[in-house]
Each structure stands twice: as C-alpha cells, then as structure tokens.
C-alpha positions as CSV (number, residue, x, y, z in Angstrom):
1,M,0.0,0.0,0.0
2,A,1.0,3.6,-0.6
3,Q,2.7,5.4,2.3
4,I,0.9,8.5,3.7
5,V,2.8,11.5,5.1
6,S,1.4,14.7,6.6
7,L,2.6,18.2,5.6
8,A,1.5,21.7,6.6
9,A,1.0,24.3,3.9
10,S,-0.2,27.8,3.7
11,L,-1.7,29.9,0.9
12,R,0.7,32.3,-0.9
13,Q,-0.9,35.6,-1.5
14,A,1.6,37.0,-4.0
15,A,2.4,35.2,-7.2
16,G,5.2,35.5,-9.8
17,K,8.9,34.9,-9.8
18,G,9.6,37.7,-7.4
19,A,7.3,36.3,-4.7
20,A,8.6,32.8,-5.2
21,R,12.2,34.1,-4.8
22,Q,11.3,35.9,-1.6
23,A,9.7,32.7,-0.2
24,R,12.8,30.7,-0.9
25,L,14.9,33.3,0.9
26,Q,12.6,32.7,4.0
27,G,13.3,29.0,3.9
28,K,10.0,28.0,2.1
29,V,9.3,26.2,-1.1
30,P,6.7,27.7,-3.5
31,A,4.0,25.2,-4.6
32,V,0.6,24.9,-6.3
33,I,-2.4,22.7,-5.8
34,Y,-5.0,21.8,-8.5
35,G,-7.5,19.0,-9.4
36,H,-11.3,18.2,-9.2
37,G,-12.4,21.5,-10.5
38,R,-10.4,23.4,-7.9
39,E,-8.8,26.6,-9.2
40,T,-5.0,26.4,-9.1
41,Q,-3.9,27.9,-5.8
42,S,-0.4,29.1,-4.9
43,L,1.0,27.6,-1.7
44,E,4.2,27.5,0.2
45,V,5.6,24.8,2.5
46,A,8.6,24.8,4.9
47,A,11.6,23.5,3.0
48,K,13.0,21.4,5.9
49,A,9.6,19.9,6.6
50,L,9.2,18.9,2.9
51,E,12.6,17.3,2.7
52,K,11.9,15.3,5.9
53,A,8.5,14.2,4.6
54,L,10.0,12.9,1.3
55,T,12.9,11.1,2.9
56,G,12.8,7.3,2.4
57,V,9.6,7.3,0.2
58,E,8.7,7.3,-3.5
59,P,7.4,10.9,-3.9
60,Q,5.4,10.1,-7.0
61,N,3.2,7.4,-5.4
62,T,3.1,8.7,-1.8
63,I,-0.1,10.2,-0.5
64,I,0.6,13.7,0.9
65,E,-2.1,14.9,3.4
66,L,-1.8,18.7,3.3
67,A,-3.0,20.6,6.3
68,L,-4.5,23.7,4.5
69,D,-6.8,26.3,5.9
70,G,-7.9,24.1,8.8
71,K,-8.7,21.2,6.5
72,T,-6.8,18.1,5.4
73,V,-6.6,17.5,1.7
74,K,-5.2,14.3,0.2
75,T,-2.8,14.9,-2.7
76,L,-0.2,13.3,-4.9
77,I,2.9,15.0,-6.0
78,R,2.8,15.5,-9.8
79,E,6.1,17.3,-10.2
80,I,9.1,18.3,-8.2
81,Q,11.6,20.9,-9.5
82,R,15.1,21.0,-8.1
83,H,17.9,23.5,-8.4
84,P,20.1,22.8,-11.4
85,L,23.3,22.8,-9.3
86,R,22.1,21.9,-5.8
87,P,19.7,19.2,-4.5
88,D,17.3,21.9,-3.1
89,I,13.6,21.6,-4.1
90,I,12.5,24.9,-5.7
91,H,8.9,24.1,-6.6
92,V,6.2,21.4,-6.1
93,D,2.9,20.6,-7.8
94,F,0.3,18.9,-5.7
95,Y,-2.7,17.1,-7.3
96,E,-5.8,16.7,-5.1
97,I,-7.3,13.2,-5.0
98,H,-10.6,11.7,-3.8
99,A,-10.9,8.3,-2.2
100,E,-13.6,7.1,-4.7
101,E,-11.8,8.2,-7.8
102,K,-9.1,6.3,-9.6
103,V,-5.8,8.1,-10.3
104,R,-3.1,7.5,-12.8
105,L,0.5,7.4,-11.6
106,K,3.8,5.6,-12.1
107,V,5.2,3.1,-9.7
108,P,8.8,1.7,-9.6
109,V,9.6,-1.9,-10.5
110,H,12.0,-3.7,-8.2
111,L,13.7,-6.9,-9.3
112,V,13.9,-9.7,-6.7
113,G,16.3,-12.7,-6.7
114,N,19.5,-13.7,-8.4
115,P,19.0,-15.1,-12.0
116,D,20.2,-18.6,-12.8
117,G,22.1,-17.2,-15.8
118,V,24.0,-15.0,-13.5
119,R,24.8,-17.6,-10.9
120,N,25.7,-20.5,-13.2
121,A,26.8,-19.0,-16.5
122,G,28.4,-15.6,-15.6
123,G,25.6,-13.6,-17.4
124,V,24.6,-10.1,-16.6
125,L,21.1,-8.9,-15.4
126,D,20.0,-5.9,-17.3
127,Q,16.9,-3.9,-16.2
128,V,15.4,-2.2,-19.2
129,T,12.3,-0.6,-17.7
130,R,12.3,0.8,-14.1
131,E,8.7,2.0,-13.7
132,V,5.2,1.4,-15.1
133,E,2.1,3.5,-15.3
134,I,-1.1,2.2,-13.6
135,E,-4.6,3.3,-12.8
136,V,-5.8,2.6,-9.3
137,L,-7.9,3.9,-6.4
138,P,-5.9,5.9,-3.9
139,E,-6.3,3.3,-1.2
140,H,-4.7,0.6,-3.4
141,I,-1.7,2.6,-4.6
142,P,1.3,0.3,-4.2
143,D,4.6,1.8,-3.1
144,R,6.4,-0.4,-5.6
145,V,6.0,-3.5,-7.8
146,E,8.3,-6.5,-7.3
147,L,9.3,-8.9,-10.1
148,D,11.1,-12.3,-9.4
149,V,14.0,-12.9,-11.8
150,T,15.4,-16.0,-10.1
151,A,14.5,-18.4,-13.0
152,L,16.0,-16.3,-15.8
153,K,18.7,-18.0,-17.9
154,I,20.9,-16.3,-20.4
155,G,18.8,-14.9,-23.2
156,D,15.5,-15.0,-21.1
157,S,13.4,-11.9,-20.5
158,L,10.5,-10.7,-18.5
159,H,8.0,-8.2,-19.8
160,V,5.2,-5.9,-18.5
161,R,2.7,-8.7,-19.0
162,D,4.5,-10.8,-16.4
163,L,3.7,-8.2,-13.7
164,S,0.9,-8.7,-11.2
165,I,-0.5,-5.6,-9.4
166,P,-3.7,-6.3,-7.3
167,S,-6.6,-3.9,-7.8
168,A,-4.8,-1.9,-10.5
169,T,-4.9,-1.6,-14.2
170,I,-1.5,-1.5,-15.9
171,L,-1.4,1.1,-18.7
172,T,2.2,0.5,-19.9
173,H,2.4,-1.7,-23.1
174,A,2.4,-5.4,-22.2
175,D,5.2,-6.3,-24.6
176,L,7.7,-3.8,-23.1
177,T,10.7,-5.6,-21.7
178,I,11.3,-5.2,-17.9
179,A,14.5,-7.3,-17.5
180,T,16.8,-9.6,-19.4
181,V,19.9,-11.7,-18.8
182,V,22.6,-11.2,-21.4
183,P,25.8,-13.2,-22.0
184,P,29.0,-12.3,-20.2
185,R,30.8,-9.4,-21.7
186,A,34.1,-10.3,-23.3
187,E,37.1,-8.6,-21.7
188,E,38.9,-6.2,-23.8
189,V,42.6,-6.9,-24.5
190,A,44.7,-3.8,-23.9
191,A,47.0,-2.9,-26.8
192,P,50.7,-3.4,-26.0
193,T,52.7,-0.3,-25.1
194,P,55.8,0.6,-27.1
195,E,58.1,-0.7,-24.3
196,T,56.2,-4.0,-24.2
197,A,56.3,-4.3,-28.0
198,T,60.1,-3.8,-27.9
199,E,60.6,-6.4,-25.2
200,V,58.6,-9.1,-27.0
201,A,60.1,-8.5,-30.4
202,E,61.8,-11.6,-31.8
203,P,65.7,-11.5,-32.0
204,E,67.3,-11.0,-35.4
205,L,68.5,-14.3,-36.9
206,I,72.2,-14.4,-37.8
207,R,73.2,-17.1,-40.3
208,K,76.6,-18.7,-40.0
209,V,78.7,-18.0,-43.1
210,R,80.3,-21.0,-44.8
211,E,84.0,-21.3,-45.6
212,G,83.4,-21.0,-49.4
213,E,81.3,-17.9,-48.9
214,E,84.0,-16.3,-46.8
215,E,86.6,-16.7,-49.6
216,E,84.2,-15.3,-52.2
217,G,83.4,-12.4,-49.9
218,A,87.2,-11.7,-49.3
219,A,87.8,-11.8,-53.1
220,A,85.0,-9.5,-53.8
221,A,86.2,-7.1,-51.1
222,E,89.7,-7.0,-52.7
223,G,88.2,-6.3,-56.2
224,V,86.2,-3.5,-54.8
225,G,89.3,-2.1,-53.1
226,G,91.4,-2.2,-56.3
227,A,88.7,-0.5,-58.3
228,G,88.4,2.1,-55.6
229,G,92.2,2.8,-55.9
230,G,92.0,3.2,-59.7
231,G,89.1,5.5,-59.3
232,G,91.1,7.5,-56.8
233,G,93.9,8.0,-59.4
234,G,91.4,9.0,-62.0
235,G,89.8,11.3,-59.5
236,G,93.2,12.9,-58.8
237,G,93.6,13.7,-62.5
238,G,90.2,15.3,-62.7
239,A,90.4,17.2,-59.4
240,A,91.3,20.9,-59.3
241,K,94.9,21.8,-58.4
242,P,95.5,22.3,-54.7
243,E,96.3,25.8,-53.6
244,P,100.1,26.4,-53.1
245,K,101.4,26.4,-49.6
246,A,102.2,29.7,-47.9
247,G,105.9,29.4,-48.5
248,G,105.5,28.8,-52.3
249,G,103.2,31.7,-52.6
250,A,105.8,34.1,-51.0
251,A,108.6,32.8,-53.3
252,A,106.5,33.3,-56.4
253,A,105.6,36.8,-55.3
254,K,109.4,37.6,-54.7
255,G,110.3,36.3,-58.2
256,E,107.7,38.4,-59.9
257,K,109.0,41.5,-58.0
258,G,112.6,40.9,-59.1
259,E,111.5,40.5,-62.8
260,K,109.7,43.8,-62.7
261,S,112.9,45.5,-61.2
262,E,115.1,44.2,-64.0
263,K,112.7,45.6,-66.6
264,A,112.7,48.9,-64.8
265,E,116.6,49.1,-65.0
266,K,116.8,48.9,-68.8
267,P,117.2,52.4,-70.5
268,K,114.5,53.6,-72.6
269,G,115.2,53.3,-76.3
270,G,118.4,51.2,-75.6
271,K,119.3,48.1,-77.5
272,E,120.2,44.9,-76.0
273,S,123.9,43.8,-76.6
C-alpha cells in the first residue's frame, strides 16, 4: 500500500517569480495545488519539513495529506523541481485526489532474486524498464512493484505482461521488456605499449657464413678495393689543383717583383747587346 505522510502548507498571497524568490529566501518552497475543479492555488511549505516528509519514500506514489486552511486535503505530487546545481527543491505541484476516484501514476519496478544465468553462467542482469504506469484507487496505490527474476537463464526476458498488481490496471504496453539476462561481456585486451612491443620483439636471426662464402666475400672485397684505388687516381687527374702552400706563394711573389725590377733598370730606347 502507498505510504501516507502529513505536511503543513499555507496559501501564498503573491504570485510570480519575485514572490517565489522571496519565499525561498525565507526557507520556504513555492507550490501549487489543483484538481477536481479546484482553481489552481499558490501555496508555500517549509523547505525542511518537505525534505523530511519525502525522505525514504517514493514521492510520485506517496499520498501527501496537506493541512491547508484548517482542512486536510489528500494529494499526490505531480512534479518536483530541483535547483540545477544543488539538490534543493525549488517548486512542487500537488494534485488533489478523492478516495472514490481512480488516479493514474507511475510506480517503480524492483527486481527480486539472483537469476540462474548470472549464478551459473556468468551472465549479466539488465533492467530495461524501471517504472510502469497504472490506474488505481488511492487506497490501493502500491509503493512499488516486485518482479522475481530467479529463474531467468541467459537470453531469457520478463515483460510488463509478467507483472501482477492487485486492484490496479497496468497502462504500460504489455510487450515492453522489464529485465533480461545477457551473455557475459568479453574482456577487452589492452594494446601493448611501445616498451612492451620492444621487449617481446623476436631477436634477429644471424646465419653462419660457410667457408666458401668467406673466400668469395674476401675476393669481392679485394676487387672493390682495387677498383676504388684506380678510381682514386682518375679522380686525382680530374680534381682541381691544390692551392700552393704559404711558402711557395711568397717565393712566387718575390720572383715576380725581381723580374719587374730588371725591366725597370733597362734604359728607354736602348738596344740589347
């Protein structure tokens, strides 16, 4: 059966974002109540009292008895808005219910037992659907629906049609899968690191040279050496002349200077004897 909690609420005279912000600053949570021809009314509830009332219960299928204007009104929570960065509740929608009128709501599905495929074959239990929608009188609202999965083998599944909820009509499609047991997941093999790849690399094979091959190799080496010597001679012929050493350059310069001096000593117009 659904759990019932009590909560005090008061009418909120001002509406709008400014009034809601002011209520939060005073430690209160803005709220509204509607249903059964009632005009939507703005409320406010104490933030700490609301958090305490919702602790350990399923808010969506818990009956909230609101103490409002000296009366007790039975309601269901239709929506809870929380702060995007903090777990604080910033707004709540309450829906008034009557004992003789059926209501539509969602109830959580809890799996019970350890599947055979998990115990004996290493499979994995996968819950696909976690809640179903039902239509029921308020007094028969279940706090949750249990489904036994003990007999499931690998590849087996249970569906919405396998659920049994007394005094309630299940509105969720009957063929929708609730839970299945899948084969064990293969372990991924990590790629070897460069160091590991270097360590496991096979050593280079070195073939022993035969005696005959050694002689042929030596002869080939001599032939290459002779050819290289001849090429060196040819290269010497084709190479540019090396520059004269420092001493040779000075002697050449001295000889050139002496020749110029001899020419300068000859008289102009004189004949050689």
